[in-house]
C-alpha positions in Angstrom: 45.7 -27.2 16.1 42.4 -29.0 15.4 40.5 -25.7 16.2 42.4 -23.5 13.6 41.8 -26.1 10.9 38.1 -26.3 11.8 38.0 -22.7 11.6 39.8 -22.6 8.0 37.5 -25.4 6.7 34.9 -23.5 8.2 35.5 -20.2 5.7 36.5 -22.2 2.8 33.2 -23.7 2.8 31.6 -20.1 3.4 33.6 -18.5 0.8 32.9 -21.8 -1.6 28.9 -21.1 -0.8 29.3 -17.7 -1.6 31.4 -18.5 -4.6 28.6 -21.1 -6.0 25.7 -18.6 -5.4 27.6 -16.8 -7.5 28.1 -18.3 -10.1 24.8 -19.9 -10.1 23.7 -16.2 -10.6 25.8 -16.2 -13.5 24.1 -19.4 -15.0 20.7 -17.2 -14.6 22.2 -14.2 -16.3 22.7 -16.5 -19.1 19.2 -17.6 -19.1 17.6 -14.4 -19.1 19.7 -13.3 -21.7 17.7 -14.9 -24.0 14.3 -12.9 -23.0 13.0 -10.0 -25.2 11.4 -6.9 -23.8 7.9 -7.1 -24.6 6.9 -3.4 -26.4 3.6 -4.3 -26.7 3.3 -5.0 -23.3 5.2 -1.8 -22.0 3.0 0.3 -24.3 -0.1 -0.9 -22.9 1.3 -0.2 -19.6 2.6 3.4 -20.6 -0.7 4.1 -22.1 0.5 4.9 -25.2 -2.6 3.8 -26.9 -4.9 4.8 -24.4 -3.5 7.9 -23.7 -3.5 7.0 -19.8 -1.0 5.0 -17.7 -2.2 1.8 -15.8 0.2 2.3 -12.9 -0.4 -1.1 -11.2 0.9 -2.7 -14.4 4.3 -0.3 -14.2 7.2 -2.4 -15.0 10.3 -2.6 -13.3 12.7 -5.7 -12.5 14.5 -6.2 -9.3 17.8 -6.7 -10.5 19.2 -10.2 -9.8 22.0 -9.4 -8.0 19.5 -7.8 -5.5 17.6 -10.4 -4.8 19.7 -13.1 -2.6 20.7 -10.1 -0.2 17.0 -9.2 0.1 16.3 -12.7 1.0 19.0 -12.8 3.6 17.5 -9.0 5.1 14.3 -10.5 5.4 15.8 -13.5 7.4 17.6 -11.5 9.6 14.5 -10.2 11.0 13.0 -13.5 12.1 13.9 -15.1 15.4 16.4 -17.8 15.3 13.1 -20.7 15.5 11.4 -19.0 12.6 14.7 -19.1 10.4 13.9 -20.5 7.0 15.4 -24.5 6.6 17.0 -23.8 3.3 17.0 -27.4 2.5 14.8 -28.2 0.0 11.6 -28.1 1.8 10.4 -24.8 1.4 8.4 -22.7 -1.2 9.0 -19.5 -3.1 6.4 -17.5 -4.7 6.3 -14.0 -6.5 3.2 -12.6 -7.0 3.4 -9.9 -10.0 6.7 -11.4 -10.9 6.8 -10.0 -14.7 9.7 -12.1 -16.8 10.8 -14.0 -13.8 13.7 -12.7 -12.6 13.0 -12.7 -9.3 12.0 -16.1 -9.2 15.3 -17.3 -11.1 17.1 -15.4 -8.7 15.6 -17.1 -5.8 16.4 -20.7 -7.6 19.8 -19.5 -7.9 20.1 -17.9 -4.1 19.4 -21.4 -2.1 17.5 -24.4 -2.5 13.6 -24.4 -2.8 11.4 -27.3 -3.1 9.5 -25.3 -5.7 9.8 -21.5 -6.9 6.9 -20.2 -9.0 5.6 -17.1 -10.5 2.3 -15.3 -10.8 2.0 -12.9 -13.8 -0.8 -10.7 -15.3 0.7 -9.9 -18.6 1.2 -13.0 -20.9 3.6 -11.7 -22.8 6.0 -11.8 -19.7 5.1 -15.3 -18.6 6.0 -16.3 -22.3 9.6 -14.3 -21.5 10.0 -16.3 -18.2 9.4 -19.7 -19.5 11.9 -19.0 -22.4 14.3 -18.3 -19.3 13.2 -21.7 -17.9 14.1 -23.5 -21.4 17.8 -21.8 -21.6 18.5 -22.9 -17.9 17.5 -26.3 -18.2 20.1 -26.0 -21.6 22.7 -24.8 -19.8 22.0 -27.1 -16.9 23.8 -30.3 -19.0 26.9 -27.5 -19.8 29.6 -28.1 -17.4 30.7 -24.4 -18.3 27.8 -23.2 -16.1 27.2 -23.4 -12.4 24.0 -25.5 -11.5 21.4 -24.0 -9.5 20.3 -25.1 -5.9 16.8 -25.2 -7.3 16.9 -27.0 -10.4 14.9 -25.4 -13.6 12.6 -28.3 -13.0 11.3 -27.1 -10.0 10.6 -23.3 -11.3 7.3 -22.9 -13.0 5.2 -19.6 -13.9 1.2 -18.9 -14.3 -0.4 -16.4 -16.3 -3.5 -15.9 -14.0 -5.3 -12.7 -12.3 -4.1 -13.3 -8.5 -7.7 -11.5 -7.1 -10.1 -13.8 -9.4 -8.1 -16.7 -10.6 -8.9 -20.1 -8.6 -5.4 -21.6 -10.2 -3.1 -19.6 -8.1 -4.6 -20.9 -4.6 -2.5 -23.9 -4.4 0.3 -21.6 -5.3 -0.4 -19.4 -2.3 -1.4 -22.1 0.0 2.1 -23.8 -0.5 4.2 -20.8 -0.2 6.6 -20.2 2.8 7.8 -17.3 1.3 5.7 -14.5 -0.8 7.6 -11.7 -2.7 5.2 -8.6 -4.3 6.9 -5.9 -5.8 3.5 -3.6 -4.7 4.9 0.0 -4.8 3.0 0.9 -7.9 -0.3 -0.8 -6.5 -3.2 1.7 -5.5 -4.6 1.3 -2.6 -7.8 -1.2 -3.6 -5.1 -3.4 -5.1 -3.2 -3.8 -2.1 -6.3 -4.2 0.0 -7.2 -7.3 -2.7 -3.7 -8.5 -2.5 -4.0 -8.6 1.6 -7.6 -10.4 1.4 -6.4 -13.0 -0.9 -3.2 -13.5 1.1 -4.9 -13.7 4.3 -7.9 -16.1 2.8 -5.0 -18.8 1.5 -1.7 -18.1 3.3 -0.7 -20.9 5.8 0.4 -20.2 9.5 3.5 -18.9 9.5 4.3 -17.9 6.0 6.6 -14.8 5.4 5.6 -11.7 3.1 7.8 -9.4 1.7 6.5 -6.4 0.1 7.7 -2.9 -1.2 5.7 -0.3 0.0 5.9 2.0 3.0 2.5 1.1 4.4 1.8 -1.6 6.4 0.4 -4.6 4.5 -3.8 -4.3 5.1 -4.7 -7.4 6.8 -4.6 -7.7 10.4 -3.8 -11.7 10.1 0.0 -10.5 9.5 2.1 -9.0 12.1 5.2 -7.1 11.2 8.7 -8.4 11.6 11.3 -5.9 12.2 11.6 -2.7 10.7 12.3 -1.7 6.9 14.8 -2.3 4.6 16.2 -1.5 1.2 16.4 -3.3 -2.0 18.9 -1.6 -4.3 17.2 -1.3 -7.9 18.5 0.4 -10.9 16.6 3.4 -10.3 17.5 3.6 -6.3 16.2 1.9 -3.1 13.0 0.4 -2.8 11.6 0.2 0.9 10.8 -3.6 1.8 9.2 -5.0 4.8 8.4 -8.6 5.9 5.3 -9.3 7.5 4.1 -13.0 9.1 1.2 -14.6 9.5 0.2 -15.3 12.8 -1.4 -14.1 15.8 -0.4 -10.9 17.8 -1.3 -7.9 15.5 -3.9 -6.8 17.6 -1.4 -6.7 20.4 1.2 -5.3 18.3 -1.4 -2.1 17.2 -2.6 -1.7 20.6 1.0 -0.7 22.0 1.3 1.9 19.7 -2.2 3.5 19.1 -3.5 2.8 23.2 -2.9 6.3 24.6 -4.8 8.2 21.4 -7.5 5.4 22.0 -7.8 6.1 25.8 -7.1 10.1 25.1 -10.1 10.5 22.6 -12.5 8.0 24.9 -13.4 5.0 22.6 -14.6 2.4 24.4 -12.7 -0.4 25.3 -15.0 -3.4 23.9 -14.4 -1.3 20.1 -10.5 -1.6 19.9 -9.8 -5.1 18.5 -12.6 -3.8 16.2 -11.0 -0.4 15.5 -7.8 -2.3 14.7 -8.9 -4.7 12.1 -10.6 -1.7 10.4 -7.6 0.7 10.8 -5.5 -1.8 9.3 -7.6 -3.6 6.9 -8.6 0.2 5.2 -12.3 -1.4 6.3 -14.7 1.7 5.4 -17.7 0.0 5.6 -20.5 2.4 7.4 -22.1 2.2 4.1 -23.8 -0.9 5.0 -24.8 0.1 8.1 -26.3 4.1 7.1 -27.0 5.9 4.0 -27.6 9.4 2.1 -30.7 10.9 2.5 -31.5 14.2 0.8 -33.7 16.5 2.3 -37.3 17.2 0.6 -36.7 20.3 -1.2 -33.4 21.4 -0.5 -29.9 20.4 -1.9 -28.4 19.5 1.5 -28.3 15.6 2.6 -28.1 13.9 6.0 -26.8 10.2 7.3 -29.9 7.8 8.4 -29.1 4.3 9.9 -30.4 1.8 7.8 -30.8 -0.7 10.7 -30.7 -0.4 14.5 -27.6 0.2 15.9 -26.6 -0.3 20.0 -24.6 1.9 21.7 -20.8 1.4 21.7 -21.8 -1.9 19.4 -19.7 -1.1 16.4 -17.0 1.6 15.2 -16.2 3.1 11.6 -13.2 4.4 9.9 -14.2 7.6 7.9 -11.8 8.6 5.6 -10.3 12.4 5.1 -10.2 13.9 1.8 -7.9 16.6 2.3 -4.9 17.3 4.5 -3.0 20.5 4.6 -1.0 22.6 7.3 -2.1 26.1 5.6 -3.9 28.0 3.8 -1.2 28.2 0.8 -1.4 24.0 1.0 -5.1 23.8 0.4 -5.0 26.4 -2.1 -2.2 24.4 -3.8 -4.3 21.2 -3.2 -7.3 23.1 -4.9 -5.4 23.6 -8.4 -3.3 20.5 -8.7 -6.2 17.7 -7.8 -8.8 17.3 -10.4 -12.1 17.4 -9.1 -11.3 18.5 -5.5 -13.2 22.3 -5.9 -16.5 20.2 -6.9 -16.3 17.8 -4.4 -15.7 20.1 -1.1 -18.4 22.4 -2.8 -20.8 19.8 -2.9 -20.3 18.5 0.8 -21.0 22.3 2.0 -23.8 22.2 0.1 -22.8 25.1 -2.1 -24.2 25.9 -5.6 -21.4 23.7 -8.2 -20.9 26.5 -10.3 -18.7 28.5 -7.7 -16.2 26.1 -8.5 -15.0 28.4 -11.1 -14.5 31.5 -8.4 -11.2 32.1 -6.9 -9.3 29.8 -4.9 -9.7 31.8 -1.8 -13.6 32.0 -2.1 -13.9 28.2 -2.6 -11.7 27.7 0.8 -14.2 30.4 2.5 -17.1 28.6 1.2 -16.2 25.0 2.7 -14.3 26.5 6.0 -17.1 25.1 8.0 -15.8 21.7 7.1 -12.7 21.9 8.7 -11.3 20.1 11.4 -7.8 19.6 13.0 -5.2 18.2 15.1 -1.5 18.8 16.0 1.1 16.8 15.6 3.9 16.4 18.3 7.2 14.8 16.9 8.7 14.7 20.4 6.5 14.3 23.7 9.0 16.0 25.8 8.8 19.0 24.0 4.6 19.7 23.5 5.1 23.1 22.1 6.7 22.2 19.2 3.7 21.1 17.6 2.7 21.4 14.4 -0.9 21.9 13.5 -3.1 19.9 10.8 -6.2 21.0 9.4 -8.2 18.2 7.6 -11.9 18.1 5.9 -13.8 15.0 6.6 -14.8 12.6 3.3 -18.6 13.2 1.7 -20.1 10.4 4.9 -18.3 12.5 7.5 -19.0 15.6 6.3 -22.5 14.6 6.6 -21.9 12.3 10.2 -21.0 15.9 11.5 -23.4 18.2 13.5 -24.1 21.1 10.7 -24.4 24.6 12.4 -26.5 26.2 9.9 -29.0 25.3 6.9 -31.8 22.9 6.8 -29.6 20.1 8.2 -28.9 22.0 11.4 -32.6 22.2 12.0 -33.0 18.1 11.6 -29.8 17.5 14.1 -31.0 19.1 17.2 -30.6 17.3 20.3 -28.5 15.4 21.9 -25.7 13.6 19.6 -26.0 10.1 19.0 -22.6 9.2 17.3 -18.9 10.5 18.5 -16.3 11.5 15.9 -12.8 11.5 16.4 -9.4 11.6 14.9 -6.9 9.1 15.2 -3.5 8.9 13.6 -2.5 5.4 12.1 0.6 4.5 12.9 0.4 1.6 10.4 -0.5 3.6 7.1 1.1 7.0 8.3 -1.9 9.2 7.9 -5.1 10.3 9.8 -8.4 8.9 9.9 -11.6 9.5 11.8 -13.3 6.9 14.5 -17.3 7.3 14.7 -19.5 5.0 16.7 -22.9 5.4 18.1 -22.7 7.3 21.8 -26.5 5.8 22.2 -28.9 3.2 20.5 -30.1 4.4 17.3 -33.4 3.2 16.0 -33.7 2.4 12.0 -34.5 5.2 10.2 -33.1 8.1 12.5 -30.8 10.8 11.6 -26.9 10.2 12.5 -24.9 13.1 13.7 -21.7 13.7 15.7 -20.5 16.8 17.4 -17.2 17.9 16.0 -15.8 21.0 16.4 -14.7 22.9 13.0 -12.7 26.3 12.3 -9.2 27.5 11.5 -8.3 28.3 15.0 -9.3 25.3 17.5 -7.7 23.6 20.7 -6.1 20.5 18.9 -5.7 17.2 20.3 -1.9 16.1 20.4 -0.9 13.1 18.4 2.7 11.8 19.1 3.7 10.1 16.1 7.7 10.2 16.8 8.1 6.6 16.3 6.3 6.7 12.5 8.3 9.5 11.2 11.4 8.1 9.5 14.8 9.8 8.5 14.0 12.2 6.5 10.3 11.8 5.5 7.5 14.1 6.0 5.1 14.1 9.2 2.5 14.7 6.7 2.3 12.1 4.6 -1.0 11.9 3.7 -0.9 13.2 0.0 1.8 10.4 -0.5 -0.6 8.7 -2.9 -0.9 11.3 -4.8 2.5 12.4 -5.0 3.5 8.8 -5.8 1.3 8.5 -8.9 2.2 12.1 -9.7 5.7 10.7 -9.5 5.0 8.0 -11.6 3.3 9.7 -14.4 6.3 12.2 -14.7 8.6 8.9 -14.8 6.3 7.5 -17.7 6.5 11.0 -19.2 10.2 11.0 -19.2 10.2 7.0 -20.8 7.9 8.5 -23.9 10.5 11.5 -24.5 13.3 8.8 -24.1 11.7 6.8 -26.6 10.9 9.3 -29.2 14.7 10.5 -29.1 15.9 7.3 -29.5 17.4 5.9 -32.7 14.6 3.1 -32.9 11.8 5.6 -31.2 12.6 8.9 -34.3 12.7 6.2 -36.9 9.0 5.1 -35.9 7.9 8.6 -35.8 9.7 9.3 -39.3 7.6 6.4 -40.5 4.6 7.5 -39.0 4.7 11.0 -40.7 5.3 9.1 -44.1 2.1 7.5 -43.6 0.1 10.7 -42.6 
């Protein structure tokens, strides 16, 4: 009987906790009902005035009811000793909080010492504070349930997280940080990771909504991706923890490739950090040099480089599977023709030539690798072609032209492709294979062509169900999708009564 009573009491307590959380969320919903959606801020984001979209500011709120399950899903990925206490001793922070809905829903989900939000747009912060003021009123109303975290412990700061020192105490104190960074461009995600690496305390948890890794070697991924239901679908989310062990986790996935291409072991740790953090820093050790009287350029060392002392990440400017894919990219990606022709030392006027003619001009820049999704079936491979960026294309040995005459003899660099499981795309790694003097021309042997024997890359663990094995163009695709979404929003505004009225007024003024 005692056991049954205990079980009954426990079940009743759990049900009461769920009911109280639901009641608290209803209180938050009543508080945010006092908010207005700032149309001026939205117009700025949608680029109505300037004609282009600021996608990093694209506004979309996480539904209130999705926050508690997201926190639970994040915590479920932690080992028992790392679970949150939930006793009011911990701090929650949302970076890019908008009107504060996630912060307020987190306050309703559990007891925190403090719930804070950082937002760049002042109009959104004003609306968030309006909801806090309303919440304080509702706390004295018996018709509404109180929150585990009182309104007095909720605050918002209007600041740029990249440069405003006022954000530092908030980040330093945070135990859990949430950032909806899905629309952040790569450079903004790197800036976010830099700030978090610098100021987060050891053990802090960071939840981001991006399929790529948080670009910082100070954070270790915890568990697999999970989904956060949004009004438009499901956002991918992943938890990272600031702690040691990033290199070991990275090496477990990438060591076969490192051994296969012959990267010296003493460079593995540096390669790990630079790939995770997307550090393209070869420009601090080398520079472009114009060949006298010629259109070609080479790379020269700005300082001495010892053999196997440093490793550099080199980007790929284009990745494709067939000539049709490459042709489509040339048609769709702005300025890609001119960029490729410049790297091939071809006349810029040839950008007006046919797509086939442009591809023929730049075929000497090509390299390739093979993707194998199932190691037990190596014959079922996907051939992948790519073109190195401006630095890589100058670093590789030229077969023709004036540069070829300057790159005679033994190569002083090695240049190899590597598939990053963290970013689900390929880069190249370059490192000196002999001592290099300052001012010496840098070049690496790097075979090119349409028909090559490719190094095979096993990416089984990085291919998500229903996902593409070639996500290199995902950034372009994501930007294009968001731009299309913005265009639809504008059309919707124009077709709505308010939008039609505004258009009529504009026509009348004309």
